[in-house]
DONU-32148 format. One record per residue (C-alpha): residue number from 1; residue in one letter; x, y, z. Coordinates in steps of 0.2 Angstrom, whole numbers, plus 5000, padded with zeros to 4 digits. Layout:
N
+------+------+------+------+------+
! resi ! resn !    u !    v !    w !
+------+------+------+------+------+
!  NUM !    A !    X !    Y !    Z !
...
+------+------+------+------+------+
//
This chain:
355
+------+------+------+------+------+
! resi ! resn !    u !    v !    w !
+------+------+------+------+------+
!    1 !    M ! 5000 ! 5000 ! 5000 !
!    2 !    I ! 5007 ! 5017 ! 4995 !
!    3 !    E ! 5005 ! 5031 ! 5008 !
!    4 !    H ! 4995 ! 5046 ! 5003 !
!    5 !    G ! 4991 ! 5063 ! 5011 !
!    6 !    G ! 4975 ! 5065 ! 5020 !
!    7 !    N ! 4975 ! 5050 ! 5032 !
!    8 !    V ! 4968 ! 5059 ! 5047 !
!    9 !    Y ! 4961 ! 5043 ! 5054 !
!   10 !    K ! 4978 ! 5036 ! 5056 !
!   11 !    F ! 4984 ! 5051 ! 5065 !
!   12 !    S ! 4969 ! 5053 ! 5076 !
!   13 !    R ! 4972 ! 5036 ! 5083 !
!   14 !    I ! 4990 ! 5039 ! 5086 !
!   15 !    L ! 4987 ! 5056 ! 5095 !
!   16 !    N ! 4971 ! 5050 ! 5103 !
!   17 !    R ! 4962 ! 5066 ! 5096 !
!   18 !    D ! 4946 ! 5069 ! 5087 !
!   19 !    I ! 4949 ! 5072 ! 5068 !
!   20 !    S ! 4942 ! 5090 ! 5070 !
!   21 !    E ! 4957 ! 5094 ! 5082 !
!   22 !    I ! 4970 ! 5089 ! 5068 !
!   23 !    L ! 4977 ! 5102 ! 5056 !
!   24 !    D ! 4980 ! 5093 ! 5040 !
!   25 !    F ! 4992 ! 5101 ! 5028 !
!   26 !    S ! 4995 ! 5084 ! 5019 !
!   27 !    A ! 4979 ! 5084 ! 5009 !
!   28 !    N ! 4977 ! 5096 ! 4995 !
!   29 !    I ! 4958 ! 5100 ! 4997 !
!   30 !    N ! 4949 ! 5117 ! 4994 !
!   31 !    P ! 4952 ! 5127 ! 5010 !
!   32 !    L ! 4934 ! 5134 ! 5009 !
!   33 !    G ! 4927 ! 5116 ! 5010 !
!   34 !    F ! 4912 ! 5112 ! 4999 !
!   35 !    P ! 4899 ! 5124 ! 4992 !
!   36 !    S ! 4886 ! 5131 ! 5004 !
!   37 !    G ! 4869 ! 5123 ! 5003 !
!   38 !    L ! 4876 ! 5106 ! 4998 !
!   39 !    K ! 4873 ! 5098 ! 5015 !
!   40 !    E ! 4854 ! 5104 ! 5015 !
!   41 !    Y ! 4852 ! 5098 ! 4997 !
!   42 !    L ! 4859 ! 5081 ! 5001 !
!   43 !    Y ! 4847 ! 5079 ! 5016 !
!   44 !    S ! 4832 ! 5084 ! 5005 !
!   45 !    V ! 4836 ! 5071 ! 4992 !
!   46 !    L ! 4841 ! 5057 ! 5004 !
!   47 !    D ! 4826 ! 5047 ! 5000 !
!   48 !    S ! 4834 ! 5044 ! 4983 !
!   49 !    I ! 4845 ! 5031 ! 4990 !
!   50 !    V ! 4831 ! 5018 ! 4988 !
!   51 !    Y ! 4835 ! 5018 ! 4970 !
!   52 !    Y ! 4849 ! 5012 ! 4959 !
!   53 !    P ! 4859 ! 5026 ! 4951 !
!   54 !    D ! 4856 ! 5029 ! 4932 !
!   55 !    P ! 4869 ! 5017 ! 4925 !
!   56 !    D ! 4873 ! 5029 ! 4911 !
!   57 !    Y ! 4873 ! 5044 ! 4922 !
!   58 !    V ! 4866 ! 5055 ! 4908 !
!   59 !    E ! 4861 ! 5070 ! 4919 !
!   60 !    L ! 4878 ! 5071 ! 4928 !
!   61 !    R ! 4887 ! 5069 ! 4911 !
!   62 !    K ! 4876 ! 5083 ! 4904 !
!   63 !    K ! 4880 ! 5094 ! 4918 !
!   64 !    I ! 4899 ! 5090 ! 4917 !
!   65 !    G ! 4898 ! 5093 ! 4898 !
!   66 !    D ! 4890 ! 5110 ! 4901 !
!   67 !    Y ! 4903 ! 5115 ! 4914 !
!   68 !    I ! 4918 ! 5111 ! 4902 !
!   69 !    G ! 4910 ! 5114 ! 4885 !
!   70 !    I ! 4910 ! 5096 ! 4879 !
!   71 !    N ! 4896 ! 5084 ! 4873 !
!   72 !    L ! 4891 ! 5071 ! 4886 !
!   73 !    E ! 4896 ! 5057 ! 4874 !
!   74 !    N ! 4914 ! 5063 ! 4877 !
!   75 !    V ! 4912 ! 5061 ! 4896 !
!   76 !    I ! 4914 ! 5046 ! 4908 !
!   77 !    V ! 4911 ! 5047 ! 4927 !
!   78 !    G ! 4919 ! 5036 ! 4940 !
!   79 !    N ! 4922 ! 5033 ! 4958 !
!   80 !    G ! 4935 ! 5047 ! 4960 !
!   81 !    A ! 4948 ! 5051 ! 4948 !
!   82 !    I ! 4958 ! 5035 ! 4953 !
!   83 !    E ! 4945 ! 5024 ! 4945 !
!   84 !    I ! 4946 ! 5034 ! 4928 !
!   85 !    I ! 4965 ! 5034 ! 4929 !
!   86 !    S ! 4964 ! 5015 ! 4931 !
!   87 !    L ! 4951 ! 5013 ! 4917 !
!   88 !    C ! 4961 ! 5023 ! 4905 !
!   89 !    I ! 4977 ! 5014 ! 4908 !
!   90 !    Q ! 4968 ! 4997 ! 4906 !
!   91 !    T ! 4960 ! 5003 ! 4890 !
!   92 !    V ! 4977 ! 5008 ! 4882 !
!   93 !    G ! 4985 ! 4993 ! 4889 !
!   94 !    K ! 5003 ! 4997 ! 4883 !
!   95 !    P ! 5020 ! 5002 ! 4891 !
!   96 !    A ! 5020 ! 5019 ! 4899 !
!   97 !    I ! 5033 ! 5033 ! 4901 !
!   98 !    I ! 5030 ! 5044 ! 4917 !
!   99 !    P ! 5039 ! 5060 ! 4921 !
!  100 !    I ! 5044 ! 5061 ! 4939 !
!  101 !    P ! 5041 ! 5066 ! 4953 !
!  102 !    T ! 5023 ! 5064 ! 4951 !
!  103 !    F ! 5007 ! 5055 ! 4958 !
!  104 !    S ! 5012 ! 5037 ! 4963 !
!  105 !    E ! 4996 ! 5029 ! 4958 !
!  106 !    Y ! 5000 ! 5030 ! 4939 !
!  107 !    A ! 5015 ! 5018 ! 4941 !
!  108 !    R ! 5006 ! 5007 ! 4954 !
!  109 !    I ! 4991 ! 5004 ! 4942 !
!  110 !    C ! 5002 ! 5001 ! 4927 !
!  111 !    R ! 5011 ! 4987 ! 4938 !
!  112 !    M ! 4995 ! 4980 ! 4943 !
!  113 !    N ! 4991 ! 4978 ! 4925 !
!  114 !    N ! 5008 ! 4970 ! 4921 !
!  115 !    L ! 5012 ! 4985 ! 4910 !
!  116 !    G ! 5030 ! 4991 ! 4908 !
!  117 !    I ! 5035 ! 5008 ! 4915 !
!  118 !    E ! 5050 ! 5020 ! 4912 !
!  119 !    Y ! 5053 ! 5036 ! 4922 !
!  120 !    F ! 5058 ! 5052 ! 4914 !
!  121 !    P ! 5066 ! 5063 ! 4928 !
!  122 !    M ! 5063 ! 5081 ! 4929 !
!  123 !    R ! 5078 ! 5092 ! 4932 !
!  124 !    G ! 5082 ! 5107 ! 4942 !
!  125 !    S ! 5066 ! 5116 ! 4948 !
!  126 !    F ! 5056 ! 5102 ! 4941 !
!  127 !    E ! 5051 ! 5110 ! 4925 !
!  128 !    L ! 5046 ! 5097 ! 4912 !
!  129 !    E ! 5059 ! 5098 ! 4897 !
!  130 !    I ! 5048 ! 5096 ! 4882 !
!  131 !    D ! 5061 ! 5094 ! 4869 !
!  132 !    A ! 5071 ! 5081 ! 4879 !
!  133 !    L ! 5055 ! 5071 ! 4882 !
!  134 !    I ! 5050 ! 5071 ! 4864 !
!  135 !    N ! 5068 ! 5064 ! 4860 !
!  136 !    R ! 5065 ! 5050 ! 4872 !
!  137 !    L ! 5048 ! 5047 ! 4865 !
!  138 !    R ! 5055 ! 5045 ! 4848 !
!  139 !    S ! 5070 ! 5034 ! 4853 !
!  140 !    R ! 5060 ! 5020 ! 4861 !
!  141 !    K ! 5043 ! 5011 ! 4860 !
!  142 !    Y ! 5030 ! 5017 ! 4872 !
!  143 !    G ! 5011 ! 5015 ! 4872 !
!  144 !    M ! 5006 ! 5030 ! 4883 !
!  145 !    L ! 5013 ! 5045 ! 4891 !
!  146 !    I ! 5006 ! 5050 ! 4908 !
!  147 !    L ! 5006 ! 5068 ! 4914 !
!  148 !    C ! 4999 ! 5078 ! 4929 !
!  149 !    N ! 4995 ! 5096 ! 4926 !
!  150 !    P ! 4998 ! 5106 ! 4937 !
!  151 !    N ! 5010 ! 5092 ! 4943 !
!  152 !    N ! 5008 ! 5084 ! 4960 !
!  153 !    P ! 5019 ! 5087 ! 4971 !
!  154 !    T ! 5029 ! 5100 ! 4962 !
!  155 !    G ! 5015 ! 5112 ! 4958 !
!  156 !    R ! 5022 ! 5116 ! 4941 !
!  157 !    L ! 5011 ! 5120 ! 4926 !
!  158 !    I ! 5014 ! 5115 ! 4908 !
!  159 !    E ! 5007 ! 5128 ! 4896 !
!  160 !    I ! 4994 ! 5123 ! 4884 !
!  161 !    S ! 5006 ! 5127 ! 4869 !
!  162 !    S ! 5018 ! 5113 ! 4876 !
!  163 !    I ! 5004 ! 5101 ! 4878 !
!  164 !    R ! 4999 ! 5104 ! 4860 !
!  165 !    V ! 5017 ! 5101 ! 4854 !
!  166 !    L ! 5017 ! 5084 ! 4864 !
!  167 !    L ! 5000 ! 5079 ! 4857 !
!  168 !    E ! 5006 ! 5083 ! 4839 !
!  169 !    E ! 5021 ! 5072 ! 4842 !
!  170 !    T ! 5013 ! 5058 ! 4851 !
!  171 !    V ! 4998 ! 5056 ! 4839 !
!  172 !    K ! 5012 ! 5053 ! 4825 !
!  173 !    L ! 5021 ! 5041 ! 4836 !
!  174 !    G ! 5005 ! 5031 ! 4841 !
!  175 !    I ! 5007 ! 5036 ! 4859 !
!  176 !    F ! 4992 ! 5039 ! 4870 !
!  177 !    L ! 4992 ! 5054 ! 4882 !
!  178 !    I ! 4984 ! 5053 ! 4899 !
!  179 !    L ! 4983 ! 5070 ! 4906 !
!  180 !    D ! 4977 ! 5072 ! 4925 !
!  181 !    E ! 4970 ! 5089 ! 4928 !
!  182 !    A ! 4965 ! 5086 ! 4946 !
!  183 !    F ! 4972 ! 5103 ! 4951 !
!  184 !    I ! 4969 ! 5114 ! 4935 !
!  185 !    E ! 4954 ! 5123 ! 4941 !
!  186 !    F ! 4965 ! 5131 ! 4955 !
!  187 !    T ! 4977 ! 5140 ! 4942 !
!  188 !    E ! 4975 ! 5159 ! 4940 !
!  189 !    D ! 4971 ! 5159 ! 4922 !
!  190 !    Y ! 4960 ! 5144 ! 4921 !
!  191 !    P ! 4954 ! 5137 ! 4909 !
!  192 !    K ! 4968 ! 5144 ! 4898 !
!  193 !    H ! 4980 ! 5129 ! 4900 !
!  194 !    S ! 4967 ! 5115 ! 4901 !
!  195 !    A ! 4968 ! 5103 ! 4887 !
!  196 !    I ! 4949 ! 5099 ! 4887 !
!  197 !    S ! 4947 ! 5110 ! 4871 !
!  198 !    L ! 4959 ! 5098 ! 4862 !
!  199 !    I ! 4949 ! 5083 ! 4864 !
!  200 !    N ! 4941 ! 5083 ! 4847 !
!  201 !    S ! 4957 ! 5087 ! 4838 !
!  202 !    F ! 4967 ! 5073 ! 4846 !
!  203 !    P ! 4960 ! 5055 ! 4847 !
!  204 !    N ! 4975 ! 5050 ! 4858 !
!  205 !    L ! 4970 ! 5061 ! 4873 !
!  206 !    C ! 4961 ! 5058 ! 4889 !
!  207 !    V ! 4959 ! 5072 ! 4902 !
!  208 !    I ! 4955 ! 5067 ! 4919 !
!  209 !    R ! 4946 ! 5078 ! 4932 !
!  210 !    C ! 4939 ! 5076 ! 4949 !
!  211 !    F ! 4927 ! 5084 ! 4962 !
!  212 !    T ! 4939 ! 5080 ! 4976 !
!  213 !    K ! 4951 ! 5094 ! 4976 !
!  214 !    F ! 4943 ! 5110 ! 4969 !
!  215 !    F ! 4925 ! 5106 ! 4975 !
!  216 !    G ! 4931 ! 5099 ! 4992 !
!  217 !    L ! 4922 ! 5082 ! 4991 !
!  218 !    P ! 4936 ! 5069 ! 4994 !
!  219 !    G ! 4924 ! 5058 ! 5003 !
!  220 !    M ! 4911 ! 5058 ! 4989 !
!  221 !    R ! 4923 ! 5049 ! 4977 !
!  222 !    L ! 4918 ! 5057 ! 4961 !
!  223 !    G ! 4929 ! 5059 ! 4945 !
!  224 !    Y ! 4927 ! 5060 ! 4927 !
!  225 !    G ! 4937 ! 5057 ! 4911 !
!  226 !    V ! 4935 ! 5067 ! 4894 !
!  227 !    A ! 4941 ! 5059 ! 4878 !
!  228 !    S ! 4935 ! 5055 ! 4860 !
!  229 !    E ! 4918 ! 5046 ! 4860 !
!  230 !    E ! 4926 ! 5030 ! 4853 !
!  231 !    F ! 4939 ! 5029 ! 4868 !
!  232 !    I ! 4925 ! 5034 ! 4881 !
!  233 !    N ! 4915 ! 5019 ! 4874 !
!  234 !    R ! 4930 ! 5007 ! 4876 !
!  235 !    M ! 4932 ! 5013 ! 4894 !
!  236 !    R ! 4914 ! 5010 ! 4898 !
!  237 !    D ! 4915 ! 4993 ! 4891 !
!  238 !    I ! 4927 ! 4988 ! 4905 !
!  239 !    A ! 4919 ! 4999 ! 4919 !
!  240 !    L ! 4910 ! 4992 ! 4933 !
!  241 !    P ! 4891 ! 4996 ! 4934 !
!  242 !    W ! 4885 ! 5009 ! 4947 !
!  243 !    S ! 4902 ! 5014 ! 4953 !
!  244 !    V ! 4896 ! 5031 ! 4957 !
!  245 !    N ! 4883 ! 5031 ! 4971 !
!  246 !    I ! 4867 ! 5041 ! 4969 !
!  247 !    L ! 4872 ! 5054 ! 4982 !
!  248 !    A ! 4888 ! 5058 ! 4973 !
!  249 !    D ! 4879 ! 5059 ! 4957 !
!  250 !    L ! 4867 ! 5072 ! 4964 !
!  251 !    A ! 4881 ! 5081 ! 4973 !
!  252 !    G ! 4891 ! 5083 ! 4957 !
!  253 !    R ! 4876 ! 5090 ! 4948 !
!  254 !    Y ! 4873 ! 5102 ! 4962 !
!  255 !    V ! 4891 ! 5110 ! 4965 !
!  256 !    L ! 4894 ! 5113 ! 4946 !
!  257 !    K ! 4880 ! 5126 ! 4946 !
!  258 !    D ! 4888 ! 5136 ! 4960 !
!  259 !    R ! 4898 ! 5149 ! 4950 !
!  260 !    N ! 4900 ! 5160 ! 4965 !
!  261 !    F ! 4909 ! 5146 ! 4974 !
!  262 !    I ! 4920 ! 5143 ! 4959 !
!  263 !    E ! 4926 ! 5161 ! 4957 !
!  264 !    Q ! 4928 ! 5164 ! 4976 !
!  265 !    T ! 4939 ! 5148 ! 4977 !
!  266 !    R ! 4950 ! 5154 ! 4964 !
!  267 !    R ! 4953 ! 5171 ! 4971 !
!  268 !    F ! 4955 ! 5165 ! 4989 !
!  269 !    V ! 4968 ! 5151 ! 4984 !
!  270 !    N ! 4978 ! 5162 ! 4973 !
!  271 !    L ! 4979 ! 5175 ! 4986 !
!  272 !    E ! 4983 ! 5163 ! 5001 !
!  273 !    R ! 4996 ! 5154 ! 4990 !
!  274 !    R ! 5006 ! 5170 ! 4987 !
!  275 !    L ! 5005 ! 5175 ! 5005 !
!  276 !    F ! 5010 ! 5157 ! 5012 !
!  277 !    L ! 5024 ! 5156 ! 4999 !
!  278 !    E ! 5031 ! 5173 ! 5005 !
!  279 !    E ! 5030 ! 5167 ! 5024 !
!  280 !    L ! 5039 ! 5150 ! 5020 !
!  281 !    S ! 5052 ! 5159 ! 5010 !
!  282 !    N ! 5057 ! 5169 ! 5026 !
!  283 !    I ! 5061 ! 5154 ! 5036 !
!  284 !    E ! 5080 ! 5151 ! 5032 !
!  285 !    W ! 5080 ! 5132 ! 5032 !
!  286 !    L ! 5065 ! 5130 ! 5020 !
!  287 !    H ! 5066 ! 5132 ! 5001 !
!  288 !    P ! 5049 ! 5133 ! 4994 !
!  289 !    Y ! 5046 ! 5130 ! 4975 !
!  290 !    P ! 5034 ! 5142 ! 4965 !
!  291 !    S ! 5017 ! 5134 ! 4963 !
!  292 !    Q ! 5002 ! 5136 ! 4952 !
!  293 !    T ! 4990 ! 5127 ! 4962 !
!  294 !    N ! 4984 ! 5124 ! 4980 !
!  295 !    F ! 5000 ! 5116 ! 4988 !
!  296 !    I ! 5018 ! 5120 ! 4989 !
!  297 !    L ! 5033 ! 5109 ! 4987 !
!  298 !    V ! 5047 ! 5113 ! 5000 !
!  299 !    K ! 5065 ! 5107 ! 5002 !
!  300 !    S ! 5071 ! 5107 ! 5019 !
!  301 !    D ! 5089 ! 5108 ! 5026 !
!  302 !    I ! 5085 ! 5098 ! 5042 !
!  303 !    D ! 5079 ! 5081 ! 5046 !
!  304 !    N ! 5061 ! 5081 ! 5041 !
!  305 !    S ! 5057 ! 5065 ! 5052 !
!  306 !    I ! 5061 ! 5076 ! 5067 !
!  307 !    L ! 5051 ! 5090 ! 5060 !
!  308 !    E ! 5036 ! 5079 ! 5057 !
!  309 !    R ! 5036 ! 5073 ! 5075 !
!  310 !    Y ! 5037 ! 5090 ! 5081 !
!  311 !    L ! 5022 ! 5096 ! 5071 !
!  312 !    L ! 5012 ! 5080 ! 5075 !
!  313 !    E ! 5014 ! 5083 ! 5093 !
!  314 !    R ! 5005 ! 5099 ! 5090 !
!  315 !    G ! 4992 ! 5092 ! 5080 !
!  316 !    I ! 4998 ! 5096 ! 5063 !
!  317 !    I ! 5001 ! 5084 ! 5048 !
!  318 !    I ! 5012 ! 5087 ! 5033 !
!  319 !    R ! 5016 ! 5077 ! 5018 !
!  320 !    N ! 5034 ! 5069 ! 5018 !
!  321 !    C ! 5038 ! 5067 ! 5000 !
!  322 !    K ! 5050 ! 5052 ! 5001 !
!  323 !    G ! 5037 ! 5041 ! 4994 !
!  324 !    F ! 5037 ! 5050 ! 4978 !
!  325 !    E ! 5049 ! 5042 ! 4965 !
!  326 !    G ! 5062 ! 5055 ! 4961 !
!  327 !    L ! 5061 ! 5064 ! 4978 !
!  328 !    D ! 5069 ! 5060 ! 4995 !
!  329 !    E ! 5065 ! 5064 ! 5013 !
!  330 !    S ! 5072 ! 5081 ! 5012 !
!  331 !    Y ! 5056 ! 5087 ! 5003 !
!  332 !    I ! 5039 ! 5090 ! 5011 !
!  333 !    R ! 5023 ! 5096 ! 5003 !
!  334 !    L ! 5011 ! 5108 ! 5011 !
!  335 !    A ! 4993 ! 5112 ! 5006 !
!  336 !    V ! 4987 ! 5130 ! 5005 !
!  337 !    K ! 4974 ! 5132 ! 5019 !
!  338 !    D ! 4965 ! 5147 ! 5026 !
!  339 !    R ! 4974 ! 5162 ! 5033 !
!  340 !    K ! 4972 ! 5156 ! 5051 !
!  341 !    S ! 4978 ! 5139 ! 5048 !
!  342 !    N ! 4993 ! 5145 ! 5037 !
!  343 !    K ! 4998 ! 5157 ! 5050 !
!  344 !    K ! 4997 ! 5144 ! 5064 !
!  345 !    L ! 5009 ! 5132 ! 5054 !
!  346 !    I ! 5021 ! 5147 ! 5051 !
!  347 !    E ! 5021 ! 5151 ! 5070 !
!  348 !    V ! 5025 ! 5132 ! 5074 !
!  349 !    L ! 5039 ! 5132 ! 5061 !
!  350 !    R ! 5047 ! 5147 ! 5068 !
!  351 !    S ! 5046 ! 5140 ! 5085 !
!  352 !    F ! 5055 ! 5125 ! 5079 !
!  353 !    S ! 5068 ! 5136 ! 5071 !
!  354 !    N ! 5072 ! 5143 ! 5089 !
!  355 !    L ! 5075 ! 5126 ! 5097 !
+------+------+------+------+------+
//
C-alpha cells in the first residue's frame, strides 16, 4: 500500500484526538470546503438512496459537459479520479513513460496491469523539458505518456502550447496521452491551460478531472474522464456498473452550478498561496518552489522526520515526499489552507527554528 496525504484517521488514533482537532496540511483540498447549501440539498434528496443510480449517468454527464463545454458522449464518470485513471490505463494497455516526481498511483496501476514503466526525471526546479521528452519518445517504443498538470507534488504547470506540441508528436508516434488535471481549476488563468478544448482534435488524449480537490468532496469519490467518443465507449465497456453512488451523482450536479463558489475559490487560493509562499520563504532552512495550484513543494535543510514529529505533537500533519519516485526525505509538501491555519503552521515552524 502506497502512503498518501489526508490519512487523518491514522493520526487521530496515534494522537488519541478527534479528527476535528487535527490540522491537516498533507491533503490538497479546497480550504473553503464544499459549496454552501450542499449539506441541506443532500438531506432533501436522501430518499433517493432507495433507487439504483442511472447506470449511464446521463444528467451528471450533461452537467459536466455544460461545465467544460463538451458533449456528454465525450464524458465518463467514475468513483474518484483514481477509477478513471485505472480505466484509462487498462484501456490503452501498453507500456508507459511517466515524468517524475509525480502522483504514485500512475505507476502502481500500470504494475497491477503488468504494463512496463519507464521514468523520465525532471531536472532542476522540476520543469518538464519538452524537447528532451520528445527525443525520448522518439527513441523507444511506448504506448502511453502519463502527465499531471499542474503536477503533484511540484505544483508546476505545463502551458497549453507545450501540451499541444506533445500531442502533435505523440499522435504521430501512436502514443496515447493521459493528462490528469485534478488541480487545473486552481490555476490563476483557468481554463487557459486546460487541454479539454483539444479533445476533438486529438483522438490520443484523455483528460481526467475530479470533484475531490477543487469542490472539496474527497469523501464523495467522484471523478470524470474526457476523451473521444470512441475511447470513452471502450472505457465504459470495462467499467463496473453503478460505481458512482446516487448521492455523489446528485452532489456533482449540484456543485457545478455554484459559479460564485468557483470564482471565490480561485481568488481565495491564489491570494493565500502567494502569502503562504512569502512566509515560507522567510524561514531560512526552508526552500519553497513556485506553485500554480493549492499546495507548495518545499525542500528542507533539516531532518524532516524530526520536524514531522514536532508538528504531529502539536496536531499538525504534513506530507513527507520520500514516497514520491524522484524525491527523497528532504522534501515536504504543504497544502494551502485558510489564513488562520497557514499562520498557525508558520508560527510552529518558527518556534521549531528557535530550538
